Biopython code that builds the backbone (N, CA, C, O; Angstrom):
import numpy as np
from Bio.PDB.StructureBuilder import StructureBuilder

atoms = [
    (1, "MET", "N", (7.098, -12.774, -23.454)),
    (1, "MET", "CA", (5.963, -12.119, -22.833)),
    (1, "MET", "C", (4.693, -12.785, -23.753)),
    (1, "MET", "O", (4.659, -12.849, -24.982)),
    (2, "GLY", "N", (3.344, -13.408, -22.499)),
    (2, "GLY", "CA", (2.512, -14.340, -23.236)),
    (2, "GLY", "C", (1.767, -13.276, -23.776)),
    (2, "GLY", "O", (2.268, -12.155, -23.870)),
    (3, "PRO", "N", (0.374, -13.574, -24.215)),
    (3, "PRO", "CA", (-0.868, -12.688, -24.585)),
    (3, "PRO", "C", (-1.567, -11.738, -23.458)),
    (3, "PRO", "O", (-1.921, -10.559, -23.440)),
    (4, "VAL", "N", (-1.600, -12.972, -22.391)),
    (4, "VAL", "CA", (-2.693, -12.553, -20.774)),
    (4, "VAL", "C", (-1.688, -11.471, -20.125)),
    (4, "VAL", "O", (-2.144, -10.406, -19.707)),
    (5, "GLU", "N", (-0.204, -11.787, -20.044)),
    (5, "GLU", "CA", (0.545, -10.488, -19.487)),
    (5, "GLU", "C", (1.080, -9.177, -20.567)),
    (5, "GLU", "O", (1.854, -8.228, -20.438)),
    (6, "HIS", "N", (0.262, -9.674, -21.610)),
    (6, "HIS", "CA", (0.155, -8.525, -22.551)),
    (6, "HIS", "C", (-0.779, -7.639, -22.272)),
    (6, "HIS", "O", (-0.677, -6.413, -22.302)),
    (7, "VAL", "N", (-1.897, -8.431, -21.940)),
    (7, "VAL", "CA", (-3.158, -7.661, -22.007)),
    (7, "VAL", "C", (-3.167, -6.807, -20.718)),
    (7, "VAL", "O", (-3.186, -5.585, -20.569)),
    (8, "ILE", "N", (-3.143, -8.001, -19.682)),
    (8, "ILE", "CA", (-2.622, -6.749, -18.227)),
    (8, "ILE", "C", (-2.047, -5.992, -18.421)),
    (8, "ILE", "O", (-2.499, -5.004, -17.843)),
    (9, "THR", "N", (-0.647, -5.637, -19.292)),
    (9, "THR", "CA", (0.128, -4.656, -19.288)),
    (9, "THR", "C", (-0.039, -3.840, -19.774)),
    (9, "THR", "O", (0.632, -2.820, -19.617)),
    (10, "VAL", "N", (-0.860, -3.936, -20.447)),
    (10, "VAL", "CA", (-2.027, -2.536, -21.277)),
    (10, "VAL", "C", (-2.725, -2.379, -20.784)),
    (10, "VAL", "O", (-3.047, -1.191, -20.787)),
    (11, "ALA", "N", (-3.516, -3.215, -20.013)),
    (11, "ALA", "CA", (-4.787, -2.254, -18.816)),
    (11, "ALA", "C", (-4.404, -1.745, -17.853)),
    (11, "ALA", "O", (-5.062, -0.843, -17.334)),
    (12, "ARG", "N", (-2.967, -2.270, -17.216)),
    (12, "ARG", "CA", (-2.461, -1.424, -16.146)),
    (12, "ARG", "C", (-1.731, 0.023, -16.923)),
    (12, "ARG", "O", (-1.522, 0.849, -16.035)),
    (13, "SER", "N", (-1.338, 0.499, -18.160)),
    (13, "SER", "CA", (-0.404, 0.934, -18.383)),
    (13, "SER", "C", (-1.384, 2.389, -17.801)),
    (13, "SER", "O", (-0.813, 3.218, -17.092)),
    (14, "GLY", "N", (-3.072, 2.605, -18.229)),
    (14, "GLY", "CA", (-3.254, 3.634, -18.369)),
    (14, "GLY", "C", (-3.333, 4.586, -19.424)),
    (14, "GLY", "O", (-2.732, 4.603, -20.497)),
    (15, "PRO", "N", (-4.031, 5.246, -19.028)),
    (15, "PRO", "CA", (-4.310, 6.459, -20.331)),
    (15, "PRO", "C", (-3.086, 7.410, -20.503)),
    (15, "PRO", "O", (-3.018, 8.343, -21.303)),
    (16, "THR", "N", (-2.109, 7.006, -19.594)),
    (16, "THR", "CA", (-0.651, 7.670, -19.476)),
    (16, "THR", "C", (-0.111, 6.996, -20.822)),
    (16, "THR", "O", (0.648, 7.679, -21.508)),
    (17, "GLY", "N", (-0.492, 5.523, -21.316)),
    (17, "GLY", "CA", (0.275, 5.113, -21.996)),
    (17, "GLY", "C", (1.764, 4.426, -21.518)),
    (17, "GLY", "O", (2.499, 3.711, -22.199)),
    (18, "ARG", "N", (1.931, 4.832, -20.288)),
    (18, "ARG", "CA", (3.263, 4.374, -19.809)),
    (18, "ARG", "C", (2.936, 3.156, -19.155)),
    (18, "ARG", "O", (1.872, 3.166, -18.535)),
    (19, "PRO", "N", (3.553, 2.190, -19.151)),
    (19, "PRO", "CA", (3.138, 0.385, -18.863)),
    (19, "PRO", "C", (3.919, 0.558, -17.782)),
    (19, "PRO", "O", (4.948, 1.219, -17.644)),
    (20, "HIS", "N", (3.302, -0.125, -17.020)),
    (20, "HIS", "CA", (3.852, -0.686, -15.189)),
    (20, "HIS", "C", (4.449, -2.067, -15.413)),
    (20, "HIS", "O", (3.968, -2.862, -16.220)),
    (21, "PRO", "N", (5.624, -2.342, -14.591)),
    (21, "PRO", "CA", (6.139, -3.434, -14.975)),
    (21, "PRO", "C", (5.686, -4.692, -14.530)),
    (21, "PRO", "O", (5.087, -4.727, -13.455)),
    (22, "VAL", "N", (5.832, -5.536, -15.045)),
    (22, "VAL", "CA", (4.718, -6.940, -15.377)),
    (22, "VAL", "C", (5.630, -7.675, -13.501)),
    (22, "VAL", "O", (5.089, -8.464, -12.728)),
    (23, "SER", "N", (6.672, -7.203, -13.377)),
    (23, "SER", "CA", (6.945, -8.204, -12.919)),
    (23, "SER", "C", (6.614, -7.820, -10.762)),
    (23, "SER", "O", (7.052, -8.307, -9.720)),
    (24, "GLY", "N", (5.563, -6.641, -11.154)),
    (24, "GLY", "CA", (5.055, -6.181, -9.890)),
    (24, "GLY", "C", (3.142, -7.041, -9.840)),
    (24, "GLY", "O", (2.166, -6.831, -9.119)),
    (25, "LEU", "N", (3.374, -7.890, -10.869)),
    (25, "LEU", "CA", (1.847, -8.695, -10.642)),
    (25, "LEU", "C", (2.345, -9.924, -9.797)),
    (25, "LEU", "O", (3.522, -10.171, -9.534)),
    (26, "PRO", "N", (1.198, -10.679, -9.403)),
    (26, "PRO", "CA", (1.282, -11.571, -8.861)),
    (26, "PRO", "C", (1.427, -12.967, -10.274)),
    (26, "PRO", "O", (1.541, -14.152, -9.961)),
]
sb = StructureBuilder()
sb.init_structure("model")
sb.init_model(0)
sb.init_chain("A")
sb.init_seg("    ")
for serial, (resi, resn, name, xyz) in enumerate(atoms, 1):
    if name == "N":
        sb.init_residue(resn, " ", resi, " ")
    sb.init_atom(name, np.array(xyz, "f"), 0.0, 1.0, " ", f" {name:<3s}", serial, name[0])
structure = sb.get_structure()
């Protein structure tokens, strides 16, 4: 996982802290 994907994953995780699957990103 690259730094960009990591930032997107953290941003999409929301306040709950549950990460969203990166596979769902474009």
